[in-house]
Structures are given as C-alpha cells and as structure tokens.
C-alpha positions as CSV (number, residue, x, y, z in Angstrom):
1,X,-4.5,19.1,-25.7
2,X,-2.3,21.6,-27.4
3,X,1.4,21.3,-27.9
4,X,2.3,23.2,-24.8
5,X,-0.1,21.2,-22.6
6,X,1.2,18.0,-24.1
7,X,4.7,19.0,-23.2
8,X,3.7,20.0,-19.7
9,X,1.9,16.7,-19.3
10,X,4.8,14.6,-20.6
11,X,7.6,16.4,-18.8
12,X,6.0,17.5,-15.6
13,X,2.7,15.9,-14.7
14,X,3.2,12.3,-15.7
15,X,6.7,12.0,-14.2
16,X,5.4,13.4,-10.9
17,X,2.4,11.0,-10.8
18,X,4.7,8.0,-11.6
19,X,7.1,9.1,-8.8
20,X,4.3,9.5,-6.3
21,X,3.0,6.0,-7.2
22,X,6.4,4.4,-6.9
23,X,7.2,6.2,-3.6
24,X,3.8,5.5,-2.2
25,X,4.0,1.8,-3.1
26,X,7.5,1.5,-1.7
27,X,6.5,3.1,1.6
28,X,3.4,0.9,1.7
29,X,5.6,-2.2,1.4
30,X,7.9,-0.8,4.2
31,X,4.9,0.0,6.4
32,X,3.4,-3.5,6.0
33,X,6.8,-5.0,6.7
34,X,6.8,-3.0,10.0
35,X,3.9,-5.2,11.2
36,X,6.5,-8.0,11.8
37,X,8.7,-5.8,14.1
38,X,6.9,-7.1,17.2
39,X,8.6,-10.5,17.2
40,X,7.5,-14.0,16.3
41,X,4.4,-15.6,17.5
42,X,4.5,-18.9,19.5
43,X,0.8,-19.9,19.2
44,X,0.7,-20.0,15.4
45,X,3.0,-20.1,12.3
46,X,3.2,-16.9,10.2
47,X,2.2,-17.5,6.6
48,X,3.7,-14.3,5.1
49,X,0.4,-13.6,3.4
50,X,0.1,-10.1,4.8
51,X,3.7,-9.3,4.0
52,X,3.1,-10.1,0.3
53,X,-0.3,-8.3,0.2
54,X,0.7,-4.8,-1.1
55,X,-0.3,-4.2,-4.7
56,X,-0.3,-1.3,-7.1
57,X,-2.1,-1.1,-10.4
58,X,0.6,1.2,-11.8
59,X,-0.2,4.5,-13.4
60,X,-2.8,4.7,-16.1
61,X,-4.5,7.4,-18.0
62,X,-3.1,10.5,-19.8
63,X,-3.6,14.1,-20.7
64,X,-3.4,15.2,-17.1
65,X,-5.9,12.7,-16.0
66,X,-4.0,9.9,-14.3
67,X,-4.9,7.3,-11.7
68,X,-3.4,4.4,-9.8
69,X,-4.6,2.2,-7.0
70,X,-2.4,1.1,-4.1
71,X,-4.1,-1.5,-1.9
72,X,-3.7,-4.7,0.0
73,X,-4.7,-8.0,-1.6
74,X,-7.1,-9.7,0.8
75,X,-6.3,-13.4,0.4
76,X,-7.7,-16.3,2.2
77,X,-5.4,-17.7,4.9
78,X,-4.6,-21.4,4.9
79,X,-5.1,-21.7,8.6
80,X,-7.9,-20.9,11.0
81,X,-11.6,-20.3,10.6
82,X,-11.6,-16.6,10.0
83,X,-12.1,-15.0,6.6
84,X,-9.2,-13.1,5.0
85,X,-11.0,-9.8,5.5
86,X,-11.4,-10.6,9.3
87,X,-7.8,-11.5,9.6
88,X,-6.8,-8.2,7.8
89,X,-9.0,-6.3,10.3
90,X,-7.4,-8.2,13.2
91,X,-3.9,-7.4,11.9
92,X,-4.8,-3.7,11.9
93,X,-6.4,-3.7,15.4
94,X,-4.4,-6.4,17.3
95,X,-7.4,-8.6,17.3
96,X,-7.8,-12.4,17.8
97,X,-4.3,-12.8,19.3
98,X,-2.5,-11.8,16.1
99,X,1.0,-10.6,17.1
100,X,2.2,-7.6,15.2
101,X,2.4,-3.8,15.1
102,X,-1.1,-2.6,14.5
103,X,-2.2,0.3,12.2
104,X,0.3,-0.5,9.4
105,X,-2.3,0.1,6.7
106,X,-3.2,3.4,8.3
107,X,0.5,4.4,8.2
108,X,0.6,3.3,4.6
109,X,-2.4,5.5,3.7
110,X,-0.7,8.5,5.3
111,X,2.6,7.8,3.4
112,X,0.7,7.5,0.1
113,X,-0.8,10.9,0.7
114,X,2.6,12.3,1.7
115,X,4.2,10.9,-1.5
116,X,1.6,12.8,-3.6
117,X,2.1,16.0,-1.6
118,X,5.9,15.7,-1.9
119,X,5.8,15.3,-5.7
120,X,3.3,18.1,-6.3
121,X,4.5,20.7,-3.9
C-alpha cells in the first residue's frame, strides 16, 4: 500500500476494527450473562461453563484486510449424559429442562453485527 493508504489503515480502519471487536466481545459476554437472569435451578447445580464460554481471537491481519472471531467455547460439562454441543443447543432453546433465558447467542450475534455497523457508519 502507499503512504496515504497506510495512514488511512493505521489511523482509521484498524482502530475501528479493534473497537468493533472489543465492543462485540463485551456485548457477547453481557448477552451470555443474561442467560442467568431467570433464576437458579433446583434440579441441578450450575457449573458456570456457559458463563465462561465467550472467546475472541482478537484482531489479526493488516493492510485493510482484518479478521477476528467471536464465538462460544463448547466444552464438555462435568455432569449429565449430553454432549457439550447438545447442552449449548439446549441453553439456546430452553431444552432438557435447562433453566435460563433462551436465545442469548442469537442476541450476541446481533450485537456483534451492530458493533461493526456502529464503528463503520
């Protein structure tokens, strides 16, 4: 890239990508925490695994070509006979008697998109 494009990249593009990643990740953490707003279960003990599942790769790349990945870490749960993936699905859809606010990942996806729009509008 030329000097002007390098300056645009360093002073405008990269800071906006980093801000979008940081805001999107923070909102994802908040959305996932909202799952627990439905109260505490009495039939099982919460492990906190879902609460600690949000991850971000951080921003990588350069020269106007940046990327990052915000996702949920699908871990195995120490209790029960369902796979971690099945439990994550149950969490999102109020399945298998899991107590919590459903759709928190869907909310996070929308917030990640909104963070990008807000930083590039």
